[in-house]
Kinemage of the C-alpha trace (Angstrom):
@kinemage 1
@onewidth
@group {chain A} dominant
@subgroup {mainchain}
@vectorlist {calphas} color= white
{ca unk a 1} P 2.676 21.649 26.593
{ca unk a 2} L 5.614 20.757 24.366
{ca unk a 3} L 6.520 17.088 24.352
{ca unk a 4} L 9.064 17.644 27.114
{ca unk a 5} L 6.319 19.104 29.335
{ca unk a 6} L 6.103 22.464 31.052
{ca unk a 7} L 7.537 21.696 34.468
{ca unk a 8} L 8.905 25.225 34.801
{ca unk a 9} L 5.475 26.830 34.702
{ca unk a 10} L 3.708 27.493 37.995
{ca unk a 11} L 0.112 26.478 38.657
{ca unk a 12} L -2.747 28.945 38.969
{ca unk a 13} L -5.603 28.713 41.367
{ca unk a 14} L -9.105 29.770 42.227
{ca unk a 15} L -12.431 29.592 40.403
{ca unk a 16} L -14.359 32.093 38.331
{ca unk a 17} L -17.659 33.635 37.517
{ca unk a 18} L -18.737 36.464 35.262
{ca unk a 19} L -18.198 39.569 37.466
{ca unk a 20} L -21.031 41.870 38.429
{ca unk a 21} L -23.498 39.130 39.421
{ca unk a 22} L -25.143 39.019 42.857
{ca unk a 23} L -24.821 35.394 43.892
{ca unk a 24} L -26.939 33.114 46.000
{ca unk a 25} L -25.075 31.316 48.758
{ca unk a 26} L -25.526 27.989 50.496
{ca unk a 27} L -24.686 27.943 54.202
{ca unk a 28} L -23.234 25.278 56.464
{ca unk a 29} L -21.995 25.304 60.044
{ca unk a 30} L -18.338 26.126 60.617
{ca unk a 31} L -15.425 27.794 58.888
{ca unk a 32} L -15.121 26.944 55.179
{ca unk a 33} L -12.666 24.087 54.695
{ca unk a 34} L -11.786 21.369 52.170
{ca unk a 35} L -12.952 21.386 48.546
{ca unk a 36} L -10.739 20.989 45.481
{ca unk a 37} L -8.086 23.422 46.813
{ca unk a 38} L -7.874 22.625 50.543
{ca unk a 39} L -4.419 24.054 51.205
{ca unk a 40} L -4.023 27.193 53.356
{ca unk a 41} L -7.442 26.630 54.975
{ca unk a 42} L -9.242 26.453 51.600
{ca unk a 43} L -7.531 29.628 50.380
{ca unk a 44} L -8.599 31.724 53.358
{ca unk a 45} L -7.939 35.478 53.451
{ca unk a 46} L -8.746 37.418 56.638
{ca unk a 47} L -10.111 40.989 56.653
{ca unk a 48} L -10.627 43.403 59.568
{ca unk a 49} L -14.032 44.513 58.263
{ca unk a 50} L -17.425 43.039 57.314
{ca unk a 51} L -17.279 43.478 53.516
{ca unk a 52} L -16.516 39.909 52.424
{ca unk a 53} L -19.862 39.181 50.777
{ca unk a 54} L -19.399 42.253 48.567
{ca unk a 55} L -15.816 41.170 47.839
{ca unk a 56} L -16.958 37.675 46.921
{ca unk a 57} L -19.662 38.973 44.563
{ca unk a 58} L -17.089 41.024 42.658
{ca unk a 59} L -14.056 38.710 42.946
{ca unk a 60} L -13.715 35.994 40.317
{ca unk a 61} L -11.443 33.892 42.572
{ca unk a 62} L -13.747 33.915 45.617
{ca unk a 63} L -15.944 30.865 46.214
{ca unk a 64} L -17.295 31.733 49.648
{ca unk a 65} L -16.970 33.692 52.877
{ca unk a 66} L -17.419 33.570 56.645
{ca unk a 67} L -18.851 36.702 58.316
{ca unk a 68} L -17.893 37.941 61.787
{ca unk a 69} L -18.917 40.807 64.075
{ca unk a 70} L -16.083 43.099 62.986
{ca unk a 71} L -14.124 40.808 60.673
{ca unk a 72} L -14.675 38.352 57.829
{ca unk a 73} L -12.851 35.778 55.710
{ca unk a 74} L -13.010 34.873 52.024
{ca unk a 75} L -12.137 31.506 50.467
{ca unk a 76} L -11.031 30.318 47.032
{ca unk a 77} L -11.586 26.550 47.173
{ca unk a 78} L -14.417 25.189 45.002
{ca unk a 79} L -16.550 22.728 46.978
{ca unk a 80} L -15.473 23.840 50.450
{ca unk a 81} L -18.007 23.519 53.284
{ca unk a 82} L -18.357 24.215 56.985
{ca unk a 83} L -16.108 22.253 59.332
{ca unk a 84} L -18.743 21.999 62.073
{ca unk a 85} L -17.551 24.663 64.505
{ca unk a 86} L -20.781 26.207 65.831
{ca unk a 87} L -19.333 29.715 66.249
{ca unk a 88} L -19.036 30.224 62.467
{ca unk a 89} L -21.166 29.941 59.317
{ca unk a 90} L -19.683 29.105 55.918
{ca unk a 91} L -21.397 30.796 52.949
{ca unk a 92} L -20.504 29.192 49.594
{ca unk a 93} L -21.575 30.397 46.139
{ca unk a 94} L -24.054 28.005 44.588
{ca unk a 95} L -22.010 25.968 42.132
{ca unk a 96} L -24.637 26.153 39.413
{ca unk a 97} L -23.940 29.887 39.237
{ca unk a 98} L -20.154 29.663 39.398
{ca unk a 99} L -18.431 30.192 36.009
{ca unk a 100} L -19.318 26.946 34.324
{ca unk a 101} L -20.453 28.453 31.019
{ca unk a 102} L -17.754 31.052 30.321
{ca unk a 103} L -14.281 32.055 31.495
{ca unk a 104} L -12.706 35.320 32.674
{ca unk a 105} L -9.403 36.657 31.317
{ca unk a 106} L -7.252 33.766 30.125
{ca unk a 107} L -9.363 31.190 31.941
{ca unk a 108} L -6.900 30.133 34.637
{ca unk a 109} L -9.789 30.182 37.126
{ca unk a 110} L -12.298 28.373 34.874
{ca unk a 111} L -14.048 25.515 36.713
{ca unk a 112} L -16.625 24.374 34.168
{ca unk a 113} L -17.404 20.889 32.926
{ca unk a 114} L -16.445 20.799 29.221
{ca unk a 115} L -14.662 17.501 28.435
{ca unk a 116} L -13.791 17.763 24.754
{ca unk a 117} L -11.548 19.972 22.642
{ca unk a 118} L -12.770 22.501 20.081
{ca unk a 119} L -12.404 19.848 17.343
{ca unk a 120} L -14.434 17.319 19.306
{ca unk a 121} L -11.589 15.197 20.642
{ca unk a 122} L -12.136 13.584 24.047
{ca unk a 123} L -10.034 15.126 26.827
{ca unk a 124} L -7.558 12.941 28.703
{ca unk a 125} L -8.010 12.478 32.453
{ca unk a 126} L -5.616 14.775 34.310
{ca unk a 127} L -4.764 11.837 36.600
{ca unk a 128} L -3.705 9.714 33.622
{ca unk a 129} L -0.314 9.626 31.891
{ca unk a 130} L -1.670 7.889 28.794
{ca unk a 131} L -1.564 8.530 25.922
{ca unk a 132} L 0.207 11.779 26.906
{ca unk a 133} L 2.661 12.102 29.796
{ca unk a 134} L 2.553 15.465 31.553
{ca unk a 135} L 3.240 17.298 34.816
{ca unk a 136} L -0.233 18.734 35.501
{ca unk a 137} L -1.738 16.403 38.106
{ca unk a 138} L -4.021 17.209 41.041
{ca unk a 139} L -1.352 15.951 43.437
{ca unk a 140} L 1.319 18.266 42.072
{ca unk a 141} L -0.978 21.244 41.397
{ca unk a 142} L -3.777 20.970 43.990
{ca unk a 143} L -5.144 24.481 43.342
{ca unk a 144} L -5.894 24.101 39.621
{ca unk a 145} L -9.153 22.156 39.717
{ca unk a 146} L -7.609 19.277 37.793
{ca unk a 147} L -10.472 16.836 38.327
{ca unk a 148} L -11.706 14.264 35.807
{ca unk a 149} L -10.967 15.360 32.220
{ca unk a 150} L -12.397 18.879 32.385
{ca unk a 151} L -10.838 21.624 30.271
{ca unk a 152} L -8.512 23.775 32.372
{ca unk a 153} L -5.667 26.278 31.974
{ca unk a 154} L -3.044 25.289 34.571
{ca unk a 155} L -0.096 26.928 32.775
{ca unk a 156} L -1.497 30.383 32.011
{ca unk a 157} L -2.041 29.747 28.302
{ca unk a 158} L -4.420 31.833 26.159
{ca unk a 159} L -7.567 29.913 27.199
{ca unk a 160} L -8.678 26.587 28.744
{ca unk a 161} L -7.359 23.462 27.027
{ca unk a 162} L -6.850 19.752 27.555
{ca unk a 163} L -4.676 16.840 26.483
{ca unk a 164} L -6.625 14.599 24.119
{ca unk a 165} L -6.955 10.804 23.940
{ca unk a 166} L -7.827 10.560 20.241
{ca unk a 167} L -6.258 13.593 18.571
{ca unk a 168} L -3.308 15.992 18.905
{ca unk a 169} L -1.332 16.065 22.149
{ca unk a 170} L -3.347 19.050 23.337
{ca unk a 171} L -5.997 21.387 21.976
{ca unk a 172} L -7.934 24.420 23.197
{ca unk a 173} L -11.548 23.929 24.193
{ca unk a 174} L -14.615 25.614 22.718
{ca unk a 175} L -15.599 27.702 25.750
{ca unk a 176} L -16.816 31.307 25.405
{ca unk a 177} L -15.149 34.155 27.235
{ca unk a 178} L -17.459 36.025 29.607
{ca unk a 179} L -18.788 39.048 27.716
{ca unk a 180} L -18.318 41.407 30.648
{ca unk a 181} L -14.597 40.704 30.651
{ca unk a 182} L -13.926 41.167 26.941
{ca unk a 183} L -11.777 44.159 26.119
{ca unk a 184} L -10.859 44.882 29.742
{ca unk a 185} L -7.076 44.931 29.889
{ca unk a 186} L -5.648 47.033 32.680
{ca unk a 187} L -2.503 49.091 32.311
{ca unk a 188} L -0.124 49.169 35.255
{ca unk a 189} L 2.421 51.696 36.448
{ca unk a 190} L 5.539 50.308 38.102
{ca unk a 191} L 7.723 51.541 40.920
{ca unk a 192} L 10.623 49.999 42.822
{ca unk a 193} L 9.775 47.994 45.922
{ca unk a 194} L 6.881 46.159 47.499
{ca unk a 195} L 3.572 48.035 47.289
{ca unk a 196} L 2.988 49.984 50.509
{ca unk a 197} L 1.030 52.978 51.798
{ca unk a 198} L -1.942 54.484 50.021
{ca unk a 199} L -5.345 55.155 51.533
{ca unk a 200} L -5.500 51.708 53.223
{ca unk a 201} L -1.944 51.161 54.491
{ca unk a 202} L -2.743 48.590 57.191
{ca unk a 203} L -1.675 44.956 56.751
{ca unk a 204} L 1.003 46.028 54.229
{ca unk a 205} L -1.486 47.848 51.984
{ca unk a 206} L -3.897 44.908 52.036
{ca unk a 207} L -1.288 42.381 50.939
{ca unk a 208} L -2.278 38.790 50.126
{ca unk a 209} L 0.492 36.274 49.414
{ca unk a 210} L 0.150 33.422 46.876
{ca unk a 211} L 2.483 30.491 46.138
{ca unk a 212} L 2.106 30.889 42.366
{ca unk a 213} L 2.612 33.514 39.647
{ca unk a 214} L -1.045 34.294 38.865
{ca unk a 215} L -1.465 37.677 40.566
{ca unk a 216} L -1.756 39.801 37.420
{ca unk a 217} L -4.614 37.595 36.227
{ca unk a 218} L -6.218 37.816 39.662
{ca unk a 219} L -5.870 41.591 39.711
{ca unk a 220} L -7.369 41.959 36.241
{ca unk a 221} L -10.486 40.039 37.296
{ca unk a 222} L -10.760 41.350 40.878
{ca unk a 223} L -12.355 44.769 41.395
{ca unk a 224} L -10.863 45.058 44.907
{ca unk a 225} L -7.286 44.545 43.690
{ca unk a 226} L -5.263 47.719 43.058
{ca unk a 227} L -1.876 46.185 42.286
{ca unk a 228} L 0.511 43.268 42.540
{ca unk a 229} L 4.153 42.289 43.033
{ca unk a 230} L 5.466 39.356 40.933
{ca unk a 231} L 8.071 36.853 42.083
{ca unk a 232} L 9.863 33.854 40.598
{ca unk a 233} L 7.448 31.294 42.071
{ca unk a 234} L 5.170 33.503 44.178
{ca unk a 235} L 3.291 36.790 43.983
{ca unk a 236} L 1.322 39.261 46.114
{ca unk a 237} L -1.818 41.303 45.477
{ca unk a 238} L -2.757 44.584 47.186
{ca unk a 239} L -6.009 46.437 47.849
{ca unk a 240} L -4.826 49.906 48.912
{ca unk a 241} L -5.600 52.724 46.470
{ca unk a 242} L -2.557 54.957 46.017
{ca unk a 243} L 0.045 52.436 47.168
{ca unk a 244} L 3.506 52.573 45.601
{ca unk a 245} L 6.891 50.880 45.820
{ca unk a 246} L 8.768 51.213 49.101
{ca unk a 247} L 12.188 51.350 47.426
{ca unk a 248} L 13.453 47.823 48.035
{ca unk a 249} L 15.374 46.935 44.883
{ca unk a 250} L 14.434 43.227 44.957
{ca unk a 251} L 10.774 43.919 44.143
{ca unk a 252} L 8.635 45.828 41.642
{ca unk a 253} L 5.225 47.239 42.532
{ca unk a 254} L 2.654 47.175 39.688
{ca unk a 255} L -0.356 49.444 40.346
{ca unk a 256} L -3.469 49.685 38.150
{ca unk a 257} L -3.671 53.032 36.414
{ca unk a 258} L -6.530 54.891 38.014
{ca unk a 259} L -5.859 53.193 41.350
{ca unk a 260} L -2.868 55.401 42.041
């Protein structure tokens, strides 16, 4: 957020809640599509099981799911809804219960509605380049929830923030961190290669690919995540307990201690 901007930083995506809550869901006909992060079918991840509701209850980046007979899909786009196909039912977390009052980790997935900084300065619209020019627009970073002038953390800073219209260039916002997440900082053990194997080796140890660099934050707030592989402008998460690096020197596998 220096005056020259932070064009080198990659956006982060998803939405959050305080983990451990059993959520109510609103249903609509069809697969979940659209919302504030419509790319990649609203952040769809496919699973060859029927555990997606449980995943969504414990996953801070999950906004909804579609159940199937022997499969299911989770989604990460806030505001998605069914696309009308009668063979499917979209289940979306009720927005009033989705992390609008606190944030998890560093707040990259915060989707609340605070519009002023901690000193009371009014936040600048993310779509505006006045009075502060910047790179963080909804068009350029469609998965960051950059609507209106809500406090967000698109660059992986310490907590949600905003540019201000009547104060300093930017300032952090007065938003509490979710109590259940305080003090939880996972340690990771590294090995050479992409994470493979473990007790759930199928689909490359439960690999999910993301076009950003937010996988450590996802893994810290996701109880189903056992590890991640970072990249320059991408990353992957894994769900197989006991996975380890497959030896390829271009990658490093980071596994949660206790998930090995």
